[in-house]
C-alpha positions in Angstrom: -0.7 30.4 -17.1 2.3 28.1 -16.6 2.2 26.4 -13.2 5.1 26.9 -10.8 5.2 23.1 -10.1 3.9 20.4 -12.5 4.0 16.7 -12.1 3.2 14.7 -15.2 2.4 11.0 -15.2 4.9 10.4 -12.4 5.7 6.9 -11.2 8.2 6.1 -8.5 9.2 3.2 -6.3 12.0 2.0 -4.0 13.6 -1.1 -5.7 10.7 -3.3 -6.6 8.3 -1.6 -4.2 6.0 0.8 -6.0 5.1 4.0 -4.1 3.5 6.4 -6.6 1.8 5.4 -9.9 0.9 7.8 -12.7 0.6 10.9 -10.5 -0.3 14.2 -12.3 -0.9 17.5 -10.6 0.2 21.1 -10.7 0.6 24.0 -8.3 0.3 27.7 -9.3 2.4 30.5 -8.0 0.7 31.9 -4.8 -1.3 28.7 -4.2 -1.6 27.0 -0.8 -2.0 23.2 -1.2 -1.9 20.2 1.0 -1.4 16.4 0.5 -3.5 14.1 2.6 -3.6 10.3 2.7 -2.8 7.4 4.9 0.7 6.4 6.1 2.6 4.8 3.1 0.5 6.7 0.6 3.6 8.3 -1.0 3.2 11.9 0.4 6.7 12.4 1.6 8.1 10.7 -1.5 6.2 13.1 -3.7 7.6 16.0 -1.7 11.1 14.7 -2.2 10.5 14.3 -5.9 9.4 18.0 -6.0 12.5 18.9 -4.1 14.7 17.0 -6.5 16.0 14.7 -3.8 14.5 11.7 -5.6 14.2 10.9 -9.3 11.0 9.5 -10.8 11.0 6.1 -12.5 8.7 7.4 -15.2 7.2 10.8 -15.8 8.6 14.2 -14.9 8.5 16.8 -12.2 8.8 20.4 -13.4 9.6 23.8 -11.7 8.7 26.7 -13.9 8.6 24.4 -16.9 12.1 23.0 -16.3 12.8 19.4 -15.1 13.6 19.3 -11.4 17.1 17.9 -11.1 18.5 19.6 -7.9 19.8 22.8 -9.6 16.6 24.6 -8.5 17.2 23.8 -4.8 17.8 27.5 -4.0 14.3 28.3 -5.1 12.6 25.8 -2.8 12.5 26.1 1.0 12.1 22.8 2.9 10.8 22.2 6.5 11.3 18.6 7.5 9.3 16.6 10.0 10.5 17.4 13.6 11.0 13.6 14.2 13.8 13.5 11.6 15.9 16.2 13.3 18.8 15.4 15.6 18.0 17.8 18.5 21.2 16.9 20.4 23.4 18.5 17.6 25.3 21.4 19.2 23.8 24.3 17.4 21.8 27.4 18.3 18.7 28.9 16.8 20.6 31.6 15.0 23.0 29.1 13.5 20.2 26.9 12.2 18.6 29.8 10.5 21.9 30.9 8.9 22.3 27.4 7.4 19.5 28.5 5.1 21.8 31.1 3.5 24.4 28.5 2.4 23.4 28.6 -1.3 23.8 32.4 -1.3 26.9 32.7 0.9 28.7 29.4 0.5 29.9 27.0 3.2 32.1 29.5 4.9 31.3 29.1 8.6 31.6 32.8 9.5 28.7 35.1 8.8 29.0 38.9 8.5 26.8 41.4 10.3 24.4 41.7 7.3 23.7 38.0 7.4 23.0 38.1 11.1 20.7 41.0 10.8 18.8 39.2 8.1 18.6 36.1 10.3 17.2 38.1 13.2 14.7 39.9 10.9 13.3 36.5 9.9 13.2 35.3 13.5 11.5 38.5 14.5 8.9 38.0 11.8 8.2 34.6 13.3 8.2 36.0 16.9 11.1 34.0 18.1 14.0 36.5 17.9 14.5 36.3 21.7 15.5 32.6 21.3 18.4 33.3 18.9 21.1 32.2 21.3 19.3 29.2 22.7 20.2 25.6 21.9 17.5 24.0 19.6 17.0 21.1 22.1 15.8 23.7 24.7 12.8 24.7 22.6 9.2 23.7 22.6 7.8 21.8 19.6 6.2 24.9 18.2 9.4 26.9 18.6 11.4 24.2 16.9 9.0 24.2 14.0 9.3 28.0 13.6 13.1 27.8 13.7 13.2 25.5 10.7 10.5 27.6 9.0 12.9 30.6 9.5 15.7 28.5 8.0 13.6 27.9 4.9 12.4 31.5 4.6 15.9 33.1 4.8 16.7 31.4 1.5 14.0 33.6 -0.1 12.3 30.6 -1.9 9.7 30.7 -4.5 8.1 27.6 -3.0 7.8 26.5 0.6 7.6 22.7 1.1 6.6 21.3 4.6 6.4 17.7 5.7 3.9 17.3 8.5 4.4 20.8 10.0 1.8 20.1 12.7 3.1 16.6 13.7 4.3 16.3 17.3 2.9 19.5 18.6 -0.2 20.2 20.7 -3.6 21.4 19.2 -3.0 25.1 20.0 0.5 25.1 18.5 -0.7 23.3 15.4 -3.4 26.0 15.0 -0.8 28.7 15.3 1.5 27.1 12.8 -1.4 26.8 10.2 -2.4 30.4 10.7 1.2 31.5 10.3 1.4 29.6 7.0 -1.9 31.2 5.9 -0.3 34.7 6.6 2.8 33.7 4.6 0.6 32.6 1.7 -1.3 35.9 1.8 2.0 37.7 1.5 2.6 35.7 -1.8 4.4 32.5 -0.7 3.5 29.4 -2.6 3.1 26.5 -0.1 2.9 22.7 -0.5 2.5 20.6 2.7 1.6 17.2 3.9 -0.7 16.5 6.9 -2.5 13.7 8.7 -5.0 16.1 10.3 -8.0 16.2 8.0 -10.1 18.5 10.1 -7.3 21.1 10.4 -6.6 20.8 6.7 -10.3 21.3 5.9 -10.3 24.5 8.0 -7.0 26.0 6.8 -5.9 24.7 3.4 -7.8 25.9 0.4 -6.7 23.2 -2.0 -6.1 19.6 -1.1 -4.9 16.5 -2.9 -6.2 13.1 -1.7 -3.3 10.7 -2.4 -2.9 7.0 -1.9 -0.1 6.0 -4.4 -2.2 7.8 -7.0 -4.3 10.9 -7.0 -7.8 10.0 -5.8 -9.2 13.6 -5.9 -8.1 17.2 -5.7 -9.8 20.5 -5.1 -11.2 22.6 -2.4 -12.0 20.6 0.8 -15.7 21.4 0.7 -15.9 19.8 -2.7 -13.6 16.7 -2.4 -14.1 15.8 1.3 -16.9 13.3 0.9 -17.6 9.9 2.5 -16.8 8.2 -0.8 -13.6 10.0 -1.6 -12.1 9.8 1.8 -13.1 6.1 2.2 -11.3 5.4 -1.1 -8.3 7.4 0.0 -7.9 5.7 3.4 -9.3 2.3 2.6 -11.5 2.6 5.6 -15.1 3.7 6.2 -15.0 7.5 6.7 -17.8 10.0 7.2 -18.0 13.8 6.7 -20.4 15.9 8.7 -21.4 19.3 7.3 -22.9 22.0 9.5 -23.2 25.7 8.7 -20.2 25.6 6.3 -18.0 23.6 8.7 -16.6 20.2 7.8 -16.0 17.5 10.4 -14.2 14.4 9.3 -14.1 11.1 11.3 -13.8 7.4 10.9 -17.2 5.8 11.1 -18.0 4.6 14.6 -17.1 1.0 15.5 -20.2 -1.2 15.8 -19.0 -2.4 19.2 -17.6 -1.2 22.6 -14.5 -2.3 24.3 -16.6 -4.6 26.6 -17.6 -6.6 23.6 -14.0 -7.3 22.8 -12.6 -7.6 26.4 -15.6 -8.3 28.7 -13.6 -8.6 32.0 -10.8 -6.1 31.9 -8.4 -5.3 34.8 -9.3 -1.8 35.7 -7.0 1.0 36.8 -7.0 3.0 40.1 -9.0 6.2 40.3 -6.8 7.8 42.9 -8.6 8.7 46.1 -12.1 8.2 44.7 -12.1 4.5 45.5 -10.2 2.4 48.0 -8.6 -0.9 47.2 -11.5 -2.8 48.7 -14.0 -0.7 46.6 -11.9 -1.2 43.5 -11.8 -5.0 44.1 -15.5 -5.1 44.7 -16.2 -3.1 41.5 -13.9 -5.3 39.5 -15.6 -8.4 40.9 -19.0 -7.0 40.1 -18.0 -6.2 36.5 -16.6 -9.7 36.0 -19.7 -11.2 37.5 -21.8 -9.1 35.1 -19.6 -10.1 32.2 -19.9 -13.8 33.1 -23.7 -13.5 33.4 -23.9 -11.7 30.1 -21.7 -14.5 28.5 -23.9 -17.2 30.1 -27.0 -15.5 28.7 -25.5 -15.4 25.2 -24.6 -19.1 25.5 -28.1 -19.9 26.6 -29.6 -18.0 23.8 -27.3 -19.7 21.4 -28.4 -23.2 22.7 -32.0 -22.1 22.5 -31.6 -21.1 18.9 -29.9 -24.4 18.0 -32.8 -26.2 19.7 -35.3 -24.3 17.6 -33.3 -25.0 14.5 -33.2 -28.7 15.3 
């Protein structure tokens, strides 16, 4: 079966700065896949190569077997990172969504009743139809994300591409967005997204690609999320805990506490719990304890040197 998206031996860089090296992967129609990796790993660049916004230095990116060159833009819906949007631009929710019809209706600024009905149908599908006349700045992060998702969906794409769809929103909103994407996927939408949230990805995305300038591993999270693979991907010691089929990913604990690094910190105020005198006394006690600990360490060090001598 021919994949919907195929990347073959793709290499890309900005000027003399390499970003991706010899990347190969494919995405089948109806698949839900995610790219994970550290900042600077090339995730967003890879999305832009799939969108046809960037051109590879070597290799090729294909959509339905044809080189991606921008002509297929109408077949791909794109949801950008919230941080890249100018929220002060004078535009309403409905107007943003109707922008997604440009390739079908042209740049004519007036939309007929049929176009507006279609926009409201998509907004209703995403449960934000009541916000149609509101300025985009007046929305919550989750609502803003749904608006740009609606803009992508109204284009009726074969592929939905999302760059960090859960970035900048709270935990509950991120969970709702991922469940919404899962529902769209169940309805037949092919989805490719990037994310920094490894635990959310493991719980919601059935196929993941670990990327750090090249593909480190790809497959179901329960297979590729291992200490070794994630440590190679993030160039940091990572650990994966498995319990009753659930994955928990974390960076390995630091072998020290903040008191080892800053033994006598200036503390904050606990509101009405402690008065200023109590706080001063507590701070003095902590500093005295830190000085005593430091003196003991120095004493032990001298003793060790004496033994060595």
